[in-house]
C-alpha positions as CSV (number, residue, x, y, z in Angstrom):
1,M,233.2,70.3,2.0
2,K,231.6,67.5,4.0
3,L,233.0,64.0,4.5
4,V,229.8,61.9,4.5
5,N,230.1,58.5,6.2
6,K,227.2,56.3,5.2
7,L,229.0,53.0,5.1
8,R,229.3,50.0,7.5
9,P,232.1,50.0,10.1
10,W,235.6,49.3,8.9
11,A,235.8,46.1,10.9
12,T,233.2,44.4,8.7
13,C,235.0,45.0,5.4
14,S,236.4,42.3,3.2
15,T,240.1,42.1,2.5
16,G,239.9,40.2,-0.8
17,P,240.5,41.8,-4.1
18,V,237.3,43.0,-5.8
19,K,238.5,43.8,-9.3
20,K,241.4,42.7,-11.4
21,R,244.3,45.1,-11.2
22,L,244.7,47.4,-14.2
23,K,248.0,46.4,-15.9
24,V,248.5,49.9,-17.3
25,L,248.6,51.4,-13.8
26,D,251.0,48.8,-12.5
27,A,253.2,49.4,-15.6
28,L,253.0,53.2,-15.1
29,R,254.0,52.8,-11.4
30,G,257.0,50.7,-12.5
31,F,257.9,53.2,-15.1
32,A,257.8,56.0,-12.5
33,L,260.0,53.9,-10.2
34,L,262.7,54.0,-13.0
35,G,262.6,57.7,-13.2
36,V,262.6,58.1,-9.4
37,C,265.6,55.9,-9.2
38,L,267.4,58.0,-11.8
39,A,266.6,61.2,-10.0
40,N,267.4,60.0,-6.5
41,Y,270.7,58.3,-7.4
42,K,272.3,61.6,-8.0
43,E,272.2,62.0,-4.3
44,L,272.3,58.4,-3.2
45,T,275.6,57.8,-5.1
46,L,276.9,61.0,-3.3
47,Y,277.4,62.6,-6.7
48,A,275.3,65.6,-5.6
49,F,277.7,66.4,-2.8
50,Y,280.8,65.8,-4.9
51,D,279.3,67.9,-7.7
52,V,279.3,71.1,-5.7
53,E,283.1,71.1,-5.3
54,H,283.6,69.5,-8.7
55,T,281.8,72.0,-10.7
56,T,283.3,75.1,-9.0
57,N,286.9,74.0,-8.8
58,V,287.4,71.7,-11.8
59,E,286.5,71.8,-15.4
60,V,283.6,69.4,-15.8
61,S,283.8,67.0,-18.7
62,M,281.5,67.6,-21.6
63,M,279.8,64.2,-21.0
64,D,279.0,65.2,-17.5
65,Q,277.6,68.6,-18.6
66,I,275.4,66.9,-21.3
67,A,274.2,64.1,-18.9
68,N,273.3,66.7,-16.2
69,F,271.4,68.8,-18.7
70,L,269.5,65.8,-20.0
71,M,268.6,64.8,-16.4
72,Y,267.2,68.2,-15.7
73,L,265.5,68.3,-19.1
74,L,263.9,64.8,-19.1
75,V,263.8,63.4,-15.6
76,D,263.8,66.1,-12.8
77,G,260.4,66.3,-11.2
78,K,258.6,64.5,-14.0
79,F,258.5,61.1,-12.4
80,Y,257.5,62.1,-8.9
81,T,254.6,63.9,-10.8
82,I,253.6,60.5,-12.3
83,F,253.9,58.8,-8.9
84,S,251.8,61.5,-7.2
85,V,249.0,61.3,-9.9
86,L,249.0,57.5,-9.5
87,F,248.6,57.9,-5.7
88,G,245.4,60.0,-6.3
89,I,244.2,57.3,-8.8
90,G,244.9,54.6,-6.2
91,F,242.8,56.5,-3.6
92,S,239.8,56.7,-5.9
93,I,240.1,52.9,-6.5
94,I,240.4,52.1,-2.8
95,I,237.3,54.1,-2.0
96,G,235.3,53.0,-5.0
97,N,236.0,49.3,-4.4
98,A,235.2,49.7,-0.7
99,M,231.9,51.3,-1.4
100,E,231.0,48.5,-3.8
101,R,231.6,46.0,-1.0
102,G,229.6,48.1,1.5
103,A,232.7,48.8,3.6
104,N,233.9,52.0,5.1
105,G,236.6,53.0,2.6
106,M,237.5,56.2,4.5
107,H,238.5,54.2,7.6
108,I,240.5,51.8,5.4
109,F,242.3,54.7,3.7
110,Y,243.1,56.6,6.9
111,R,244.5,53.5,8.5
112,R,246.5,52.9,5.3
113,M,248.0,56.5,5.5
114,L,248.9,56.1,9.1
115,I,250.9,53.0,8.3
116,L,252.5,54.7,5.3
117,L,253.5,57.5,7.6
118,C,255.3,55.0,9.8
119,F,257.1,53.5,6.8
120,G,258.1,56.9,5.7
121,F,259.4,57.9,9.2
122,A,261.5,54.7,9.4
123,H,262.8,55.3,5.9
124,L,263.7,58.9,6.7
125,M,265.4,58.1,10.0
126,L,267.0,54.8,9.3
127,L,268.0,54.9,5.6
128,W,267.8,58.1,3.6
129,S,266.9,61.7,4.2
130,G,265.3,62.1,0.8
131,D,262.1,60.2,1.8
132,I,258.8,61.3,0.2
133,L,256.5,58.8,1.9
134,M,255.8,60.9,5.0
135,L,254.7,63.8,2.8
136,Y,252.5,61.5,0.7
137,A,250.8,60.2,3.9
138,A,250.3,63.6,5.4
139,M,248.8,65.0,2.2
140,G,246.9,61.8,1.6
141,I,245.0,62.3,4.8
142,I,243.4,65.5,3.2
143,L,242.2,63.7,0.1
144,P,239.0,62.2,1.5
145,F,237.6,65.8,2.0
146,F,237.5,66.2,-1.8
147,W,235.9,62.8,-2.6
148,Q,232.3,64.2,-2.9
149,C,233.3,67.2,-5.0
150,S,232.3,67.4,-8.6
151,S,234.8,66.6,-11.3
152,R,235.0,70.3,-12.2
153,A,235.5,71.3,-8.6
154,I,238.3,68.7,-8.2
155,L,240.1,70.1,-11.2
156,R,239.7,73.7,-9.9
157,W,241.2,72.7,-6.6
158,A,244.0,70.9,-8.3
159,G,244.8,74.0,-10.4
160,F,244.7,76.2,-7.3
161,F,247.2,74.0,-5.3
162,L,249.5,73.5,-8.3
163,F,249.7,77.3,-9.0
164,L,249.8,78.3,-5.3
165,P,253.6,77.8,-5.0
166,V,254.1,80.6,-7.6
167,I,252.2,83.0,-5.4
168,T,253.8,81.9,-2.1
169,S,257.3,82.0,-3.6
170,S,256.6,85.5,-4.9
171,L,255.5,86.7,-1.5
172,V,258.5,85.1,0.3
173,Y,260.8,86.7,-2.2
174,A,259.1,90.1,-2.1
175,I,259.0,90.6,1.6
176,D,262.1,88.4,2.4
177,L,260.4,85.9,4.6
178,Q,262.4,83.0,6.2
179,P,259.8,80.2,6.6
180,C,262.6,77.6,7.0
181,A,264.6,79.5,9.6
182,W,263.8,77.2,12.5
183,F,264.6,74.0,10.5
184,F,267.9,75.6,9.3
185,H,268.8,76.4,12.9
186,Q,268.1,72.8,13.9
187,M,270.1,71.4,11.0
188,D,273.1,73.5,11.9
189,Y,272.8,72.6,15.5
190,W,272.8,68.8,14.9
191,Q,275.6,69.1,12.3
192,S,277.7,71.0,14.8
193,H,276.7,68.7,17.6
194,F,277.8,65.5,15.8
195,G,280.8,67.2,14.2
196,I,279.6,66.5,10.6
197,G,281.7,68.3,8.1
198,D,281.4,67.8,4.3
199,W,278.3,65.7,3.9
200,G,279.5,63.5,1.1
201,T,282.8,62.8,2.8
202,W,281.1,61.9,6.1
203,L,278.8,59.4,4.4
204,R,281.5,57.8,2.3
205,E,284.1,57.5,5.0
206,S,282.0,56.7,8.1
207,Q,282.4,53.0,8.9
208,S,279.7,52.9,11.6
209,Y,276.0,52.7,11.1
210,T,275.8,55.0,14.1
211,D,277.5,57.7,12.1
212,L,274.9,57.3,9.4
213,L,272.1,57.6,12.0
214,K,273.7,60.9,13.2
215,F,273.6,62.2,9.6
216,L,270.0,61.2,9.2
217,V,269.0,63.2,12.3
218,M,270.5,66.3,10.7
219,G,269.2,65.3,7.3
220,A,265.6,65.0,8.5
221,F,265.6,68.8,9.3
222,E,267.3,69.5,6.0
223,R,264.5,67.5,4.2
224,M,261.9,69.7,6.0
225,T,263.6,72.8,4.6
226,E,263.3,71.4,1.1
227,F,259.6,70.7,1.5
228,I,258.9,74.2,2.9
229,S,261.1,76.2,0.6
230,S,259.7,74.5,-2.5
231,D,256.1,74.3,-1.3
232,R,256.2,70.6,-2.1
233,Y,253.1,69.9,0.0
234,F,250.9,72.1,-2.2
235,K,252.4,70.5,-5.4
236,V,251.8,67.0,-4.1
237,L,248.2,67.7,-3.0
238,G,247.5,69.3,-6.4
239,L,248.8,66.2,-8.2
240,F,246.9,63.9,-5.9
241,L,243.7,65.7,-7.0
242,V,244.6,65.4,-10.6
243,G,244.9,61.6,-10.0
244,L,241.5,61.6,-8.1
245,W,239.9,63.3,-11.1
246,I,241.4,60.7,-13.5
247,G,240.3,57.9,-11.2
248,K,236.8,59.1,-10.9
249,K,236.6,59.5,-14.7
250,K,238.1,55.9,-15.1
251,L,240.4,57.3,-17.8
252,F,242.7,54.3,-17.7
253,N,240.0,51.7,-17.5
254,D,239.3,52.0,-21.2
255,I,242.3,53.6,-22.9
256,E,240.8,53.1,-26.4
257,R,237.7,55.1,-25.5
258,H,239.8,57.9,-24.1
259,R,242.4,57.8,-26.8
260,P,241.5,61.3,-28.2
261,L,241.8,62.9,-24.8
262,L,245.1,61.1,-24.0
263,K,246.5,62.3,-27.4
264,R,245.6,65.9,-26.6
265,V,247.2,65.7,-23.2
266,M,250.4,64.2,-24.8
267,I,250.6,66.8,-27.6
268,A,249.8,69.8,-25.3
269,G,252.1,68.5,-22.6
270,L,255.0,68.2,-25.0
271,A,254.4,71.5,-26.7
272,I,254.2,73.4,-23.4
273,G,256.7,71.4,-21.4
274,I,259.7,71.0,-23.7
275,P,260.5,74.8,-24.1
276,F,260.2,75.4,-20.4
277,A,262.1,72.2,-19.6
278,I,265.0,73.6,-21.7
279,L,264.8,76.8,-19.8
280,H,264.6,74.9,-16.5
281,A,267.7,72.8,-17.4
282,Y,269.6,75.8,-18.4
283,D,268.9,77.5,-15.1
284,A,269.7,74.4,-13.1
285,V,273.1,73.7,-14.7
286,N,274.0,77.4,-14.3
287,G,273.3,77.5,-10.5
288,Y,269.7,78.7,-10.5
289,Q,270.3,82.3,-11.4
290,F,266.7,83.1,-12.1
291,A,264.7,84.8,-9.3
292,P,262.8,82.2,-7.2
293,P,259.3,83.1,-8.4
294,F,260.3,82.9,-12.0
295,H,262.1,79.6,-11.4
296,T,259.0,78.2,-9.6
297,L,256.8,79.3,-12.6
298,I,259.2,77.6,-15.0
299,E,259.1,74.4,-13.0
300,M,255.3,74.4,-13.0
301,L,255.2,74.9,-16.8
302,N,257.6,72.1,-17.5
303,I,257.4,69.4,-14.8
304,Y,253.6,68.9,-14.8
305,P,252.9,69.1,-18.5
306,L,255.8,66.7,-19.3
307,G,254.9,64.3,-16.5
308,W,251.3,64.1,-17.8
309,A,252.6,63.8,-21.4
310,Y,254.8,60.9,-20.3
311,M,251.8,59.2,-18.7
312,A,249.6,59.6,-21.8
313,M,252.4,58.5,-24.2
314,F,253.2,55.4,-22.1
315,A,249.5,54.5,-21.9
316,L,248.9,55.0,-25.7
317,Y,252.1,53.5,-27.1
318,G,253.8,51.5,-24.4
319,R,251.6,48.5,-24.4
320,R,254.2,46.2,-25.9
321,I,256.6,46.9,-23.0
322,Y,254.1,47.0,-20.1
323,T,255.0,43.6,-18.7
324,P,258.6,44.2,-17.4
325,F,257.4,47.4,-15.7
326,T,254.4,45.7,-14.0
327,Y,256.7,43.6,-11.7
328,P,258.3,46.4,-9.7
329,G,255.0,48.4,-10.2
330,K,253.2,45.8,-8.1
331,M,255.9,46.1,-5.4
332,A,256.4,49.9,-5.5
333,L,256.8,50.4,-1.8
334,T,259.3,47.6,-1.4
335,C,261.3,48.7,-4.5
336,Y,261.3,52.4,-3.5
337,I,262.8,51.7,-0.1
338,S,265.1,49.0,-1.5
339,Q,266.7,51.6,-3.8
340,S,267.9,53.4,-0.7
341,A,269.1,50.3,1.0
342,I,271.0,49.1,-2.0
343,A,272.6,52.5,-2.4
344,I,273.8,52.4,1.2
345,V,275.5,49.1,0.6
346,L,277.2,50.2,-2.6
347,F,278.1,53.9,-2.0
348,Y,278.3,54.6,1.7
349,G,281.2,53.9,4.1
350,V,279.2,51.3,6.0
351,G,279.1,49.3,2.7
352,F,281.6,49.3,-0.2
353,G,282.2,53.0,-0.1
354,W,282.0,53.6,-3.8
355,G,280.3,57.0,-3.5
356,M,281.8,60.3,-4.8
357,Q,283.7,58.4,-7.5
358,L,281.2,58.3,-10.4
359,T,280.6,60.6,-13.3
360,M,277.0,61.5,-14.1
361,P,276.9,59.0,-17.0
362,E,278.1,56.4,-14.5
363,V,275.4,57.5,-12.0
364,I,272.8,57.0,-14.7
365,C,274.1,53.5,-15.5
366,A,274.2,52.6,-11.8
367,A,270.6,53.7,-11.3
368,V,269.4,51.7,-14.4
369,G,271.4,48.7,-13.2
370,V,269.8,48.8,-9.8
371,Y,266.4,49.2,-11.4
372,L,266.9,46.2,-13.7
373,F,268.0,44.2,-10.6
374,E,264.7,45.1,-9.0
375,V,262.8,44.1,-12.1
376,I,264.4,40.6,-12.0
377,C,263.9,40.3,-8.2
378,S,260.3,41.4,-8.4
379,Y,259.6,39.0,-11.2
380,L,261.0,36.1,-9.3
381,W,259.3,37.1,-6.1
382,L,255.9,37.4,-7.7
383,R,256.1,34.0,-9.2
384,F,255.7,32.6,-5.7
385,F,254.1,35.3,-3.6
386,A,251.0,37.4,-4.0
387,Y,252.4,40.7,-2.6
388,G,255.8,42.4,-2.1
389,P,257.1,41.9,1.4
390,L,256.4,45.5,2.5
391,E,253.1,45.5,0.6
392,W,252.1,42.4,2.5
393,I,252.9,43.9,5.9
394,W,251.1,47.2,4.9
395,R,248.0,45.3,3.8
396,M,247.8,43.2,7.0
397,L,248.2,46.2,9.2
398,T,245.6,48.0,7.2
399,Y,243.0,45.3,7.5
400,G,244.1,44.1,11.0
401,K,244.4,40.4,10.1
402,R,246.9,37.9,8.8
403,L,246.8,37.4,5.1
404,P,248.4,34.6,3.1
405,L,251.6,35.7,1.4
406,K,252.0,32.7,-1.0
407,A,250.4,33.2,-4.4
408,T,247.4,31.1,-5.2
409,T,247.3,29.3,-8.5
């Protein structure tokens, strides 16, 4: 695949908006943020650490069991799927708009990914070990090499990368490979070096930000093991390519014209995804008893179809509720990182220390509450300013010039 560069140098590009933002994409991004908050707050409230001991030594309440099952059934993986697809759509918009201006869209995008990588590294090492931005930036760098592929080729590549984890997990399982061994060793070393015992207790009882930083060093290696063991990089790249295909087809530019296709995606996604989501939730609440290759296959057949079905359903029938979701959707980077910062204040020992005290229904309520707080803050912020604070910084660094923050009337 060739990356053809026929455009003017990056330095000559305009920084002004070329086209009006698509409200449906901002709303979908805001909707995805809600799901990401729900998924991440299981760990950010420290429930995930408490739950290990809680479920093995104590009889779990029926409400906790039901709430956990529903989270695995309806939330787990579905919303990062939406976010990843939207990332691919965003790439197609950036490059398409740059080409219309006669600018070098590839240079703009690469610079944008480099800055996102820095944001992700800061998030990983200063706030939370569950960062996804670094992975997005790393996989995003690969996207331009698919720009000139045909739509059919893009879908074939997407299918290849989405199915590849089933093959790799089967090989790892069959020949007992240990691809995460070095990262596990580093994680154990730093845990021992810093004297970190139970993770949840350490985070809840540590009164010093220095202690949090110690945990984050260890947690960075733990995060790498998660990416490698789950082949998350292949999954993310495959979803990016699905988004690239959608963006090049301009599926969300005219929803009415594409209504039949969106309905088919919704119906097929629900029909395929729900049965496998039930199986996935059953396996998860019972400690992942299925063999890793089978578990990976189940994940693939529930997370992707349901994520795409959610997107189609929201686009087709969510128009009346778009507006509240658009506010955080326009400030997705700021809101995503803010969710981690708010959790530290509320649940870690350096803040109020409320972690490891919530039931799963309370975790869900906390996540929804934080999200509603972000909706209100985003609405108030965007009344006066054109971009979210981190989006403003990201945009200025991308284009190499100071941009006005205040909204123009």
